[in-house]
C-alpha positions as CSV (number, residue, x, y, z in Angstrom):
1,M,110.5,97.2,144.7
2,V,111.9,97.0,141.2
3,T,114.2,99.9,140.2
4,L,115.4,100.7,136.7
5,Y,118.4,102.7,137.8
6,G,121.6,101.5,139.4
7,E,123.6,103.7,141.8
8,L,126.2,104.7,139.3
9,E,123.7,105.4,136.5
10,N,121.8,107.6,138.9
11,M,124.7,110.1,139.1
12,L,123.9,111.4,135.7
13,Y,120.4,112.4,136.8
14,E,121.5,113.5,140.3
15,I,123.9,116.0,138.7
16,N,121.2,117.4,136.5
17,E,118.6,117.7,139.3
18,K,121.2,119.4,141.5
19,A,122.1,121.8,138.7
20,L,118.4,122.7,138.3
21,K,118.0,123.2,142.0
22,L,121.0,125.5,142.1
23,E,119.7,127.5,139.2
24,S,116.3,127.9,140.9
25,E,118.1,129.4,143.8
26,G,119.7,132.0,141.6
27,K,123.1,130.4,141.0
28,K,124.5,130.6,137.5
29,I,125.4,127.1,136.2
30,I,127.3,126.5,132.9
31,R,125.5,123.4,131.6
32,L,128.0,121.1,130.0
33,N,126.3,117.9,131.3
34,L,123.6,117.2,128.7
35,G,123.7,116.7,124.9
36,D,121.1,119.3,124.3
37,P,122.3,121.8,121.6
38,D,122.1,125.4,122.7
39,M,121.4,126.6,119.1
40,D,117.8,127.3,118.1
41,T,115.9,125.1,115.7
42,P,116.4,126.6,112.2
43,P,113.6,129.1,111.4
44,E,112.7,127.3,108.2
45,I,111.8,124.2,110.2
46,V,109.7,126.2,112.7
47,E,107.9,127.9,109.9
48,A,107.2,124.6,108.2
49,A,105.6,123.3,111.3
50,Y,103.5,126.5,111.7
51,A,102.3,126.3,108.0
52,S,101.4,122.7,108.5
53,M,99.3,123.4,111.6
54,K,97.6,126.3,109.8
55,A,96.8,124.0,107.0
56,G,94.9,121.7,109.4
57,K,97.4,118.9,109.7
58,T,96.6,118.2,113.3
59,K,94.6,115.0,113.0
60,Y,95.5,111.3,113.4
61,S,97.7,109.9,110.7
62,S,99.6,106.8,109.6
63,S,101.5,104.9,112.3
64,Y,104.2,104.2,109.7
65,G,104.7,108.0,109.3
66,E,104.0,110.4,106.5
67,K,104.8,109.0,103.0
68,K,106.8,112.0,101.8
69,L,109.0,112.0,104.9
70,R,109.6,108.3,104.7
71,E,110.5,108.6,101.0
72,K,112.9,111.4,101.7
73,I,114.6,109.5,104.5
74,A,114.8,106.5,102.2
75,E,116.4,108.6,99.5
76,V,119.0,110.0,102.0
77,H,120.0,106.5,103.1
78,G,119.7,104.6,99.8
79,V,116.8,102.4,101.0
80,K,113.1,102.0,100.1
81,A,110.3,103.8,101.9
82,E,108.9,100.5,103.1
83,N,112.2,100.1,105.1
84,V,111.5,103.3,107.2
85,V,109.1,104.0,110.1
86,I,108.8,107.2,112.1
87,T,109.0,107.3,115.9
88,P,108.7,109.9,118.6
89,G,112.4,110.5,119.0
90,S,115.3,108.1,118.5
91,K,115.2,107.1,122.1
92,F,111.7,105.5,121.5
93,A,113.2,103.9,118.4
94,V,115.8,102.2,120.5
95,F,113.3,101.2,123.1
96,A,110.9,99.8,120.5
97,T,113.6,97.8,118.8
98,M,114.9,96.3,122.1
99,F,111.4,95.7,123.3
100,L,110.4,93.6,120.3
101,T,113.8,91.8,120.0
102,L,114.4,91.1,123.7
103,K,111.0,90.9,125.4
104,N,111.1,87.1,125.5
105,G,114.6,87.1,127.2
106,G,118.1,86.6,125.9
107,N,121.1,88.8,126.3
108,V,122.5,91.9,124.5
109,I,126.1,92.9,124.1
110,I,126.9,96.6,124.6
111,P,130.4,98.1,124.2
112,T,131.3,100.5,126.9
113,P,131.5,103.4,127.5
114,Y,127.9,103.6,126.5
115,W,124.8,105.7,126.5
116,T,123.1,104.8,129.8
117,A,119.7,104.2,128.2
118,Y,120.8,101.0,126.4
119,D,121.5,99.1,129.6
120,L,118.4,100.5,131.4
121,I,116.1,99.6,128.5
122,A,117.5,96.1,128.3
123,K,116.9,95.5,132.0
124,S,113.4,97.0,131.8
125,V,112.3,94.5,129.2
126,G,113.9,91.6,131.1
127,A,117.0,91.0,129.1
128,K,120.5,90.5,130.4
129,T,123.4,92.8,129.3
130,K,126.9,91.8,128.6
131,L,129.3,94.8,128.7
132,L,132.3,94.8,126.4
133,R,134.8,97.2,127.8
134,T,137.0,99.4,125.6
135,E,139.8,101.7,126.7
136,M,141.0,105.1,125.7
137,E,144.6,103.8,125.5
138,D,143.4,101.5,122.7
139,D,141.6,104.4,120.9
140,W,138.3,103.0,122.1
141,E,138.6,100.1,119.6
142,I,136.3,97.1,120.1
143,N,138.4,93.9,120.6
144,I,137.0,91.5,118.1
145,D,138.2,88.4,120.0
146,Q,136.6,89.6,123.2
147,L,133.4,90.3,121.4
148,E,133.2,86.8,119.9
149,K,133.8,85.3,123.4
150,L,130.8,87.1,124.8
151,V,128.5,85.7,122.2
152,D,126.5,82.6,123.3
153,E,123.3,80.8,122.2
154,N,121.2,83.4,124.1
155,T,122.7,86.4,122.5
156,K,120.0,88.2,120.4
157,M,121.5,91.7,119.9
158,I,124.7,93.7,119.6
159,I,124.3,97.5,120.1
160,L,126.6,99.9,118.3
161,N,126.6,103.7,118.8
162,N,128.6,105.1,115.9
163,P,129.9,107.8,116.5
164,N,129.9,107.0,120.2
165,N,128.4,108.9,123.1
166,P,130.4,109.8,125.3
167,T,133.7,109.4,123.5
168,S,132.7,111.0,120.1
169,K,134.8,108.3,118.5
170,A,133.7,106.8,115.1
171,M,134.2,103.1,114.5
172,D,136.9,102.1,112.0
173,T,135.7,100.4,108.8
174,E,137.5,97.1,109.4
175,T,136.0,96.6,112.9
176,L,132.5,97.5,111.7
177,E,132.8,95.1,108.8
178,Y,133.9,92.2,111.1
179,I,131.1,92.8,113.6
180,V,128.5,92.6,110.7
181,E,130.1,89.4,109.5
182,L,130.1,87.9,113.1
183,A,126.4,88.9,113.6
184,D,125.4,87.4,110.3
185,R,127.3,84.2,111.0
186,K,125.7,83.9,114.5
187,K,122.3,85.2,113.4
188,I,122.4,88.1,115.9
189,T,120.6,91.4,115.2
190,I,122.7,94.6,115.3
191,L,121.1,97.8,116.4
192,S,123.2,100.6,115.1
193,D,122.4,104.0,116.7
194,E,123.7,106.5,114.2
195,V,122.2,109.7,115.5
196,Y,125.5,111.6,115.5
197,A,126.7,110.3,112.1
198,A,125.3,113.1,109.8
199,I,127.2,115.8,111.7
200,S,130.4,113.8,112.2
201,F,133.5,115.8,111.3
202,N,134.6,113.0,109.0
203,K,132.6,110.6,106.9
204,T,131.3,107.8,109.1
205,K,130.4,104.4,107.7
206,S,126.9,103.3,108.3
207,I,125.9,99.7,108.9
208,L,123.7,100.0,105.8
209,D,126.9,100.0,103.8
210,Y,127.3,96.3,104.8
211,D,123.7,95.2,105.0
212,S,121.9,95.3,101.7
213,E,119.4,92.7,102.9
214,H,118.4,94.7,106.0
215,K,119.1,92.0,108.5
216,H,120.1,94.7,111.0
217,I,118.5,97.9,112.2
218,V,119.5,101.5,112.1
219,S,118.2,104.1,114.6
220,N,118.4,107.8,113.8
221,G,116.7,111.0,114.4
222,F,116.5,114.8,114.0
223,S,117.4,116.0,117.5
224,K,121.2,116.4,117.0
225,T,121.5,117.3,113.3
226,F,118.7,119.8,113.2
227,T,118.7,121.0,116.9
228,M,115.2,119.5,117.3
229,T,115.7,117.8,120.7
230,G,112.3,118.9,122.1
231,W,110.3,118.0,118.9
232,R,110.7,114.3,119.5
233,I,111.0,112.7,116.1
234,G,113.2,109.9,115.0
235,Y,113.1,106.9,112.7
236,L,114.1,103.2,112.2
237,I,115.4,101.5,109.1
238,G,115.0,97.7,108.8
239,N,113.4,95.0,106.8
240,K,109.7,95.3,106.0
241,M,108.6,92.7,108.6
242,F,110.4,94.5,111.3
243,I,109.0,97.9,110.1
244,D,105.5,96.4,110.1
245,N,106.0,95.1,113.7
246,I,107.2,98.5,114.9
247,T,104.2,100.1,113.3
248,K,101.9,97.8,115.2
249,L,103.6,98.8,118.4
250,N,103.2,102.5,117.4
251,Q,99.5,101.8,116.9
252,I,98.9,100.7,120.4
253,T,101.1,103.3,122.0
254,F,101.3,106.9,120.6
255,N,99.7,106.1,117.2
256,N,101.6,108.7,115.2
257,V,104.1,111.5,115.5
258,P,102.1,114.8,114.9
259,V,102.0,115.4,111.2
260,F,103.1,119.1,111.6
261,I,106.3,117.8,113.3
262,Q,106.9,115.4,110.4
263,D,106.4,118.2,107.9
264,A,109.0,120.2,109.9
265,A,111.4,117.3,109.8
266,L,110.9,117.0,106.0
267,K,111.9,120.7,105.6
268,G,115.0,119.9,107.6
269,L,116.0,117.1,105.3
270,E,115.4,119.4,102.3
271,L,117.9,121.8,103.8
272,H,120.1,119.1,105.2
273,Q,123.4,120.0,103.6
274,K,123.1,123.7,104.6
275,I,122.0,123.0,108.2
276,A,124.4,120.1,108.8
277,S,127.4,122.0,107.4
278,A,126.7,125.0,109.7
279,I,126.3,122.8,112.8
280,K,129.5,120.8,112.0
281,A,131.5,124.0,111.6
282,K,130.3,125.4,115.0
283,Y,131.0,122.2,116.9
284,K,134.4,121.7,115.2
285,E,135.3,125.1,116.5
286,R,134.2,124.1,120.0
287,A,136.0,120.8,119.8
288,D,139.2,122.5,118.8
289,M,138.9,124.9,121.8
290,A,138.3,122.0,124.2
291,T,141.2,120.0,122.7
292,T,143.6,122.9,123.2
293,K,142.6,123.8,126.8
294,L,142.3,120.2,128.1
295,S,145.6,119.2,126.5
296,A,147.4,122.1,128.1
297,A,146.0,121.2,131.5
298,G,147.3,117.6,131.3
299,F,144.1,115.7,130.6
300,K,144.2,112.6,128.4
301,F,141.5,112.0,125.8
302,T,140.9,111.0,122.2
303,K,140.2,113.8,119.8
304,P,136.5,114.0,118.9
305,D,135.4,112.6,115.5
306,A,132.0,114.1,116.0
307,P,129.9,116.5,118.2
308,F,129.1,117.0,121.0
309,Y,131.3,115.3,123.6
310,V,134.8,115.0,125.0
311,F,135.5,112.2,127.5
312,P,138.7,113.3,129.3
313,K,140.7,111.2,131.8
314,L,143.0,112.2,134.7
315,D,144.9,109.5,136.5
316,D,143.6,108.8,140.1
317,L,140.6,111.1,139.5
318,D,137.3,110.3,141.4
319,S,135.0,111.7,138.7
320,E,131.9,111.6,141.0
321,R,133.6,113.7,143.6
322,F,135.2,115.9,141.0
323,T,131.8,116.4,139.3
324,L,130.0,117.4,142.5
325,D,132.8,119.8,143.5
326,L,132.8,121.3,140.0
327,L,129.1,121.9,140.2
328,D,129.6,123.9,143.4
329,K,132.0,126.1,141.3
330,G,129.2,126.7,138.7
331,V,130.0,124.0,136.0
332,A,127.9,120.9,135.4
333,V,129.5,117.9,133.7
334,A,128.7,114.2,133.8
335,P,130.9,111.6,135.7
336,G,132.5,108.8,133.8
337,T,130.7,106.3,136.0
338,S,127.4,107.1,134.3
339,F,128.7,105.5,131.1
340,G,130.3,102.4,132.6
341,D,133.2,101.7,134.9
342,Y,135.2,104.8,134.0
343,R,135.8,106.5,137.3
344,E,138.8,108.5,136.1
345,H,136.8,110.0,133.2
346,F,134.1,112.6,132.9
347,R,132.0,113.8,130.0
348,I,131.9,117.4,128.7
349,S,129.0,118.3,126.4
350,L,130.0,121.2,124.1
351,T,126.3,122.4,124.0
352,A,126.5,125.8,125.5
353,P,127.4,129.2,123.9
354,N,131.1,129.5,123.1
355,D,131.8,132.1,125.8
356,Q,130.3,129.8,128.4
357,I,132.2,126.8,127.2
358,E,135.4,128.7,127.4
359,V,134.7,129.8,131.0
360,G,133.6,126.3,131.9
361,L,136.7,124.7,130.4
362,D,138.9,127.1,132.3
363,K,137.1,126.2,135.6
364,I,137.5,122.5,134.8
365,C,141.2,122.9,134.2
366,E,141.6,124.9,137.4
367,A,139.8,122.3,139.4
368,A,142.1,119.6,138.2
369,T,145.3,121.3,139.4
């Protein structure tokens, strides 16, 4: 039997299922294990979807996505509408890109720690993964020499997640510039997942800043910036041939993201500055709280550059055992082994109400003593 999930990767889902089971039994669990914002979708976005439905926008539509939404996304990113295609969430955008690029084999280089889905998708389409380990002690910086050594004649893709999940670390300009140069020289496609960039605490460079010819691909979405995780709408930016090919895949799978959801996303972009500023301020407050408490308890970590995560380390910690024990105390977090070989780390998602986060952090600190 073929399985998509390795034992270590399963822990992420095992923790979530156990948390759900405990909640069904009446136990109160502080959920700091998933990157699902606790805040409601802004009412203007909800009202835009409702108005769109009432106007009868519930039919089939273009598999490229609605023209007005694509034009607005293009305006935000400084590209043309022909370089944009709408997808049902950024996860499908990542899957579709990897499916089309890697379905005939080859390998993909993924820096770790990483979002689990990259590795699982690569394996599901028959590609090989080459993991490039980074370390907290090096500020999670990608070692350029190590990256170049991993490249061979079968390398088709490099995946970047900027800012990163689970570390919330943004890539420095010099490193990003070099990776683009290397990829161009070796004719390798970069998939840059920039879903956290718009709400980064500091300005984060996009791969688009170094890629005027659209040799590479940007994946992004509305889930994090606009607290629209359940709406399932994302997008890809690339050259026209790539966008056309993604559209053909859309046509034989889901056809189109519902138009009323696209209208809601358009409203979000129209209010982008207001919404993003409020979300950044809220998560900066939470990140500062986490930084203060975790530092006082002796945890090591890099200060978050973006929402929603902190990836602390404690020497000699078995994060899987720690995570399971912590769940019994009413707090759910994710073990570091779910993001690569990081057994001494665990991930905290600051996606619960402030009072719950404060209690959860206190319990985490108590459990570590």
